[in-house]
C-alpha positions, 0 to 999 in steps of 0.5 A: 960321784963315788960308788960308796956315796951312791949306796948311801943316797940309795939307802937313805931314800929307802929309809925315808920312803919306809917312814912315809908309808908307815906314817900313812898306815897309822893314820888310816887305823885312827879314822882319817877317812875310812868309815867303821864297819858296822856292828854285827847283826842279830842272826834270825832263826832262819839264818838272815840278819835282823835287828835286835827286838825292842824289849820295851812293854806296850802300853795297853789301856785298861777295859771298861769296868762298868757294869749294868746296875743290878738295883735298877727298876724292875719292869714288874714293879708296876704290876705290884704298885697298881694293886694291894692286898687289902679288900677290893670291889667293883660294881655293879651285878650281872644278870647273865650267868657265870659259865667259865673260869680260866687262868692266864699267865703274864711275865709279871702276873698270874690270872684268874678270869671269870666269864660271864654271858652278855656284855654287860658290865659287872664286878666282884669283891676280892680280899685275903681271908684267914681260911677258905670256907663254903659260901653258905654253910662256912664249912672249911675248904682245903686249897693249895698255897700259903694264903687264900684269896676269897673272890665273890663274882657279882653274877650267878653261876650257870647252875643257879641262873635261869636263863638256861644258857648251858642245859645239861651241864654238870654243876660245880660243887663245893670244893671242886677245882674249877680251873687247872693251874699248872705246877710251877706258876709263880702266884696261883696254886688252885682256883676252887668253887666255893658255891652260891652266895645269895643266888646272884653271886658266886664265891670262889677260894683262890689259893696263892703262894703268899699275900701278894698284891692283886687288882680286879678289872672288867672287860667286854668281849664278843657276846661275853664280858669278864672279870679278872683277878690279876695276882702279881708275881712279887711283892 
């Protein structure tokens, strides 16, 4: 073979090798077996890579909107229903004398309590009147409040009884406030002495905020008994 023919063969072989190499490079660029590089991650504040946050808003369950019914039954309704604003009376009369009057307060009512010596049962009469008056003379008595509840206790007071239960004690005078009612009470305003009725009964004028329902009740204690007038705080 001449030198010229050798040079031709070498040039041809080199050209063929170049074409084969070029084809291999193109095949790799179009996915012929080489994996694609992953997308760049979102950098965090600290400089490290982290996935992009999910922007989808979370679903929040609605809060329970139920509330206690403000129109439900009031626990003091029973006190008002037990009584009324009309006249009320309990029997019988007592022989022991009335010697103490006090006031009490509960969550639903104000009470006037009349205490009599001895444990025998006794009663009284109570009703709303247009104006407070002395038992015997009928003279008007001024009491605080928008309404007057006249209470007749079926027992003589200590100054008009014959047993001498409390000798030397100063008698009540008509118009005297015999039990101090604290300011701000819901029902009661004043308890005033209105005098003896006929020697066996004692009369009182009870000032009340307005004509509220009331009840009468008797109970025995240790050596005494009591008549209570319970006046409801509400109608």
